[in-house]
N, C-alpha and C positions, 0 to 999 in steps of 0.2 A: 502884509501878506495875508493869505487866507488858506484854510484847509477845509476841503469839502468831504463830508462823510458820504460815500456813495454806497448806500445800503439798500438793496432791493428788498422790499417788504413782501413776505410770503403770505400764506393763508393765516386765518385767525389763530389756528392752533400753533403755528410757528411763532406768531407774535407772543403768545402767552409763554411758550417755552423759552423764547429769548429773554423776555422780561423777568421771568422768575428763575431763569438759569436751571431749567430742568433738562437733564440729558440722560444718556444711556448708562452713565456711571452709577446712578442711583440703582438701576436695575442690576448692575454687577454686584453691588453690596447685598441687595436683596437675594440674589442667587446664592451668595455665600451662606446666608442664614438658612435658606431652604436646604442646602447641602448638609448643613449641620443637623437639621431636623431629621433628614434621611438617615444620617449616621446614627443618630440617637435611636431611631426605630430599628435599624439593623442590629445595633448593640443589644437592645432589649431581647431581640429574638435569639441571637447567638450566645448571649450570656448564660443561657440555660445549659449550653453544651460546654461552657468553660469549666475547667478543672485545675486546681492547684497542682503543681508538679509533684507534691508529696502524695497525691492521690492517683498518680499514673501507675498502671500495672502492665506487665508484659503481655498478658493474654487479652488486652483490649483489641477489639476488631479494627480492621483497616478503616472502615466507614467512620467509626467513633474517633479514631485518631485524626482523620481529616477534619471532622467537625470541631475537634479540640483545637487544631491548628488555625482553622478559620475564626474560631472564637477568640483566640489569642490576638490574631491580626486585627480583628474588629475592635477588641478592647484597646489595643494600642492606638488605632486610628481615632477612637472616641476620645481617649485622653489627650492626644495631640490636638484634635480639633477644639476640644473644650478649653485648652490652655492657649492655643495659638490664634484661634479665630478672633477673639477680642483684640489681640495685639495687631492682627492684620487689618481689622476694621479701623482701629485707631490710626495705623500708619497710612491707610488710604485717605482718611479724612485730613490728616496733616499734609499729605502730598497734594491733595486737591486744593487746600488753602494756599500752599506755597505756589502752586501753579497759577491760581487766580491772582495772587499778589504780583507774580512775575508778569502776567499779562497786563495788569493795571500799570505797572511801572513802565513796561515797554510802550504801551499806548500813550501814557502820559508824556513820555519822552518825545513821541512824535508830535504832540500838541504844544510843546514848549515854544515860546516866542512867536506864537501865532495870534494875530490880533482878532481873527474871526474864525470860528469853528462852526460849520454848517452841517446840517443833517436832518433826517426825519425824526419824528418824536420817538419812535421805537429805537432807532439807531442811537439817539442820545441816551436813552434809558439803559441800553445794553452796555454803554461805555461810560456810565454815570460817574463811577469812582475815578476813572482816568481823567475825565473832563473836570471834575471837582478839584483835582490836583493842580489844575492851572489857575484856580481861584478866579473864576469868571466874575466880572463886575456887572454885566448886563445880560439879560436874556430877551431875545426878540422872537415872538411866535407868530408865524404867518398862518392864515386860516384858523385863527384861535377859536372861532365859534364852533369848529368841528372837533375840538380836542377835549377828551374826557378830563374832568377837573383833577382826579387823582394822578393821571399821567402828567399833567401840567405841573402840579405841586412837586412831583418827584424830580423834576428837572431843576428845581431851585436849590440853592445851597446857602450856607452861612455867609458867603461872600457876596451874594446877589444883592445889589443896591438898586437896580432898576429892572422892572419888568414891563416890556412894551408888547402889547397884543394888537394884531391887525386882523380884521375880519368883518363879516357881515352877519349879525345875529338874526337877520330875517331870511337867511338862506338855510343851508344844511345845518343840522344839529349833530352833536355827538351821538354815536350809536354803538350798541353792543350787539354783535351779530347773533341772531337766534335767541335773544333775550329781551324781546320787545316789552313784555309785561313787566319784567324786573326793572328795566330802565325807566319806564313811565311811572310805575308805582313809587320808586325811590328817587325820581326826578334826576336820574343820572344823565338824561338827555339834555339837561340845561348846563351849558358851559359856564365857566367862571367869567368869560368875556360877556356873555349875555346877562349874567347876574349883576355885574358891575355897571354895565350900560343902563340896565333897568332898575338900578338901586333907587330906593325911595328918597324923597327930599331930605336933605341933611346928611345923606351918606353917599353923595355923588363922588365920583373920581374924575380926574381930568381926562377929557376925551375930545377928539376932533373928528368931524365928519367931512368927507370930501364933497364938494358942491359942484365940481366940474368933471364931466365924464369925457373920455377920449376914445372909447372903444366901440361905440354903436352909432349907426345912422340915427337921425332925428326920429324917423317914423318907428324905428324899433325901440328906441329909448322911451318913446311916448307910452309904451305899454307898461313901463315900470315906474314912471314918475309919481303916480298917485299912491303907489305902494310905500313911498318914502315921504309923502307930502307933509306928514306930521313931524318929520325930523328935519328935513332940508328941502329946498327947492333946487332941483338938479338942472344945471345949465350944460349946454353942449359946447365943447371947445371948437374953435374955428376949424381945426383939422378934420372934424367930423363931416364938414361940408365940402372939403376940398381934397382930402387924402385919396390917393389912387391905389389900386391893387399893386402890390409889389413895390410900393414906394420905399419901404424900409429894407428891401432885400436887393442884393447885387446880382441875383440870378438873371441870366439872359432871357430865360423863358418868361419871367414876369415882366421884363421890359418890353417884350413884344406886345403885351396886352395894351400898352399905351397907344399903339398904332391902330387899335380897333376904333369903330365909329364912336364908341362912348368914351374914348380916351382914358381908359383905365378906371372909370368910375363905376362901371357895371361889369358883371361877369358875362362874357360873350355867350349867348344862347340861353341865359337865365334872366327873364324879365322881372319877375317880382322880387322884392327884397325880403319879403316875409311870407312864410308858408304856415297855414293853420289847417289842422285836420282833426277829425274825431275817430275814435275806434271803440269797439265794443268788447275788447279783450280784457280779462281781469288782470290786475296788477299784482305781481308776486315778488317776493324778495329773491334776489339772486343767490345762487349757491356756488 
């Protein structure tokens, strides 16, 4: 059986918050500290009006009596916060750890007896401790050439005996959004997959290159053959010459295309298989 982690990836900030488990509870603890500082400031101001009971006299004005009462209350609040706040902080930290451990146990229970656990890279990292409880034997990474090496390393555990990566190091590389200079200078944009494939002689790792493609027409694939000619000669599978539109689908709409003049090999109304165009617009990063 298998269990798929369906985790919708949000924006880059959400990824970082998920990975490093930063949430609003940290802000709650910080607000307690700020409140304590405020009490300290008020205590310093009102302590000037504070008088010991032995110094009280009957002819003290009403205004001074109210100031003395406020000073006593402030003094009591200050003592309470000075003694109680550290205990409250410690209790919050303990409760948070217990909650985290309870979540890990609950998620690990869901993963028990599952032969396959699938998910996104961020989804795996956010559930890392729960997944490690299952003592995974192998890790398979798809599109490994686009995964940052630190993220890939974090998915490994002491029980990992096999790491299998699938990808194309001549296509997209890993990227840190809005940190282009940093990633280029520190070579963060070079994946582990690419480093191992391009390892110098004597340090090679076992790898296999697919030599038969099944996804493109011949004239489209011709555009990419030279790009990989130093690695492998790419051949076309027979299906690339005979496959029709909708052949792998049971949709009735797709079956109707077979009755067109081209018998499903061409899209009705679209003659060329390949479109090329030029533009003068500047290329910008998406936001």
